[in-house]
C-alpha positions in Angstrom: 0.0 0.0 0.0 2.9 2.4 0.8 4.2 2.1 -2.8 1.0 3.4 -4.2 1.0 6.5 -2.0 3.5 8.6 -4.1 1.6 7.8 -7.3 -1.7 8.8 -5.7 -0.2 12.0 -4.3 1.2 12.9 -7.8 -2.2 12.2 -9.4 -4.0 14.3 -6.8 -1.5 17.1 -7.3 -2.0 17.0 -11.1 -5.8 16.9 -10.7 -5.6 19.9 -8.3 -3.4 21.8 -10.7 -5.7 21.1 -13.6 -8.8 22.1 -11.6 -7.1 25.3 -10.4 -5.9 26.2 -13.9 -9.4 25.5 -15.3 -10.9 27.9 -12.7 -8.3 30.5 -13.4 -8.7 30.2 -17.1 -11.9 32.2 -16.9 -9.8 35.1 -15.6 -7.5 35.2 -18.7 -7.5 38.3 -20.8 -9.2 37.7 -24.1 -8.0 39.1 -27.4 -10.1 40.6 -30.1 -10.8 37.2 -31.6 -12.0 35.6 -28.4 -8.8 33.6 -27.6 -6.5 34.2 -24.7 -3.1 35.8 -25.3 -0.4 33.1 -25.7 2.0 32.8 -22.9 4.6 30.3 -21.7 7.2 30.7 -18.9 10.6 31.9 -20.1 12.3 29.3 -17.8 10.8 26.4 -19.7 13.8 24.6 -21.3 13.9 23.9 -25.0 13.9 20.1 -24.5 10.8 20.4 -22.2 9.1 22.7 -24.6 9.7 20.3 -27.5 8.5 17.3 -25.4 5.3 19.1 -24.4 4.6 20.4 -28.0 5.5 17.0 -29.4 2.9 15.3 -27.1 0.1 17.8 -27.5 0.1 18.4 -31.2 -0.9 14.8 -32.2 -3.8 15.0 -29.7 -4.7 18.4 -31.1 -4.6 17.0 -34.6 -7.1 14.3 -33.6 -9.5 17.0 -32.7 -9.2 19.4 -35.6 -8.5 16.9 -38.4 -5.6 16.3 -40.8 -3.0 19.0 -41.6 -5.0 20.6 -44.4 -5.9 23.9 -42.5 -3.7 26.9 -41.9 -2.9 27.5 -38.2 -2.8 31.1 -37.1 -0.5 31.0 -34.1 -0.3 33.8 -31.5 3.3 33.4 -30.4 4.9 35.0 -27.4 8.6 34.5 -28.3 9.0 31.6 -25.9 10.8 28.3 -26.5 7.3 26.6 -26.4 6.0 28.9 -29.1 8.8 27.9 -31.4 8.5 24.2 -30.5 4.7 24.3 -31.1 5.1 25.9 -34.5 7.7 23.3 -35.5 5.6 20.4 -34.3 2.5 21.7 -36.1 4.5 22.0 -39.4 5.8 18.5 -38.9 2.2 17.3 -38.8 1.5 18.9 -42.1 -0.1 22.2 -41.0 0.7 25.5 -42.7 1.5 27.9 -39.8 1.4 31.7 -39.9 1.9 34.2 -37.2 0.2 37.0 -39.1 -3.0 37.9 -37.1 -4.7 39.2 -40.2 -4.6 36.0 -42.2 -7.0 36.1 -45.1 -7.8 32.4 -45.2 -11.4 32.0 -44.0 -10.8 28.4 -43.0 -7.7 29.3 -40.9 -7.7 28.0 -37.3 -6.6 30.5 -34.7 -4.6 28.9 -31.9 -3.4 30.3 -28.6 -1.5 28.5 -25.9 -1.0 29.0 -22.1 1.5 27.1 -20.0 1.1 27.5 -16.2 3.9 26.3 -14.0 3.4 25.0 -10.4 5.7 22.9 -8.2 7.7 21.2 -10.9 4.7 20.6 -13.1 3.2 22.6 -16.0 -0.3 22.7 -17.3 -0.2 23.2 -21.0 -3.4 24.3 -22.9 -4.1 24.9 -26.6 -7.2 26.9 -27.4 -9.2 27.5 -30.6 -12.6 29.0 -31.0 -14.2 25.5 -30.9 -11.9 23.4 -28.6 -9.5 23.5 -25.8 -7.0 20.7 -25.1 -4.9 20.5 -22.0 -2.6 18.2 -20.1 -0.3 18.4 -17.0 3.4 17.6 -17.4 6.1 16.9 -14.9 9.4 18.5 -15.7 12.3 16.1 -15.9 16.1 16.5 -16.4 15.7 15.5 -20.1 12.4 17.3 -20.9 8.9 16.7 -19.7 6.6 13.7 -19.1 2.8 13.6 -19.1 1.4 13.6 -15.6 -2.3 13.5 -16.4 -4.8 12.4 -19.0 -5.5 14.7 -21.9 -8.5 17.0 -21.2 -10.6 18.1 -24.2 -13.4 20.7 -24.1 -15.5 21.4 -27.1 -17.5 24.5 -27.5 -21.0 24.5 -28.9 
């Protein structure tokens, strides 16, 4: 029974972080297109940013479909923004950072990464879905610490 306690404690912490971030997400400042402004912590290492983006993009692609749409990314100049753009391109998406993209089928994407106690909640948002997951920072990058959470808007 003692061996299961650290795992249960980590799962409880991840669930609490996810719940807190969900509650706080209602307090985010919305831009003109209804998405939150992208933000990621500057201290997130390039390997961790790459691991998180590499894990989230396939799950994001499951929700929005194959790489036939143009993604309009709202970058913040962070390592995660670069890693996300690279990962989206590797999945076949055209990516632009121009907020005035003329493509009517373009999908506007914003991201938010919230650090807490060695873990990070990563969230990708569009007008129709939000996808999020908690990650534990490791010496070589990041590892998933929760299931993927998907919220679809009506």
